[in-house]
N, C-alpha and C positions, 0 to 999 in steps of 0.2 A: 395873317392866315385867315382865309374865308371860312365861314361856318357851314355854308351850304355844301354838302358832299357832292352834288351833281356838278357844281361849278369847279370844285377842286379836281374832280375826275376829268372834266373837260380841259382844264388847264394842263394836266398831266398828258392827256392824249395829244393836245396841240404841240407841246414841247417835243414829245416823241416823234410825231409826224414831221415836225420842222427839221429834226435831226435826220430822219430817214430820207426825206425828199429833198434835202438841201433847200428848203423853202423858208426864207426869213419872215415871210408874212405871218406864218402860224406862231412863230416865237414872239413876234411883235403883238399879236392878238392875245396870247397868253399873259404877256406882261400887262397889257391894258386891262384884262379881266381880273388880274390879281390886285388891282387898285381897290381901295375902300369903296363900298357901295355908294357913299355920298359923292364920290368923284366919278361914278360910272356915267357913261354917255346916255343922254336922253335926246334922241334926234326926232324932230318933227318931219312929216311928209313934205312940207314946203322946202326944207333944206335938201332933202333927197332930190326933189324936183329940180332945184336950182343947180346942184352940182353933178348931175348925171345926164347921160344921153340915152337914146333908145336902146334897149336890149342890153344894158350894162348890168353887171353884177356888183352889188353893194353889201358891205359887211358893217354891221353896227355892233360894237362891243358894249351893248347895253339894251335899252328899250327903245322901240320905235313908237312915237306918239302920233296921233291922227290929225294934228292941226295943219291946215293948209290943203292945197290940191296937188294932184299928180296928173300930169297930162301926157305921159309916155310910159311905155312898158319897161319895167325893171324887175330884176330878181333881187330880193332883199333877204339877207341872212342875219338874224339877230338872236340875242338871248331871250327877248320877250317882245311881244307886240300888243298894243292896245287894240280893242275890238274895232274902233273906227279906222285905225291904221290898216288893219287886215282888209276891211271892206274896200277902202280907197285903193290899195295896191291891186287887189283882185279885180276891181271894176275898171282899172286902167289897163288890164290885161297882163299884169305882172304876177309874180309868185312870191310867197312868203316861205322862207326856208329856215330850218334849224341849222345851227352852226355845224353840227356833226354831219348833217346831210350834205352840206356844201363841201365839207372836208372829204367826204367819200366821192363826191362827183368830180371834184377838182383838187386832187392831192397836191399838186404843184403850187396852187394858189394863183395861177396866172390870170390876168385880166380882172382881178378883184380889187375894188376900191374901198378902203376903210374910211367911213365918215363918223366923226364924233361931234 
């Protein structure tokens, strides 16, 4: 069990939304977020750049780090962002989103790619 109450609340919201919307993406994300912190994803900008195309929506169940370059516009939703990651995503024309914001914008979770 996680000790951070915000993450626990987010996991419960994701499970509920998955059930309501029949969207397995949110249940998968809840499962990934409930893993121990040591096993949580840390994804560099370079990996996001490699595995995405223009205007894609990416979900990182962990932290986005600023190593590498981003040469196209993407929306990135994550638990946390490093300062350099935010700067690089915004300078490429993309957006940094909170997971709950993505959940509100896209309740079905369609067209969202999870990168770990």
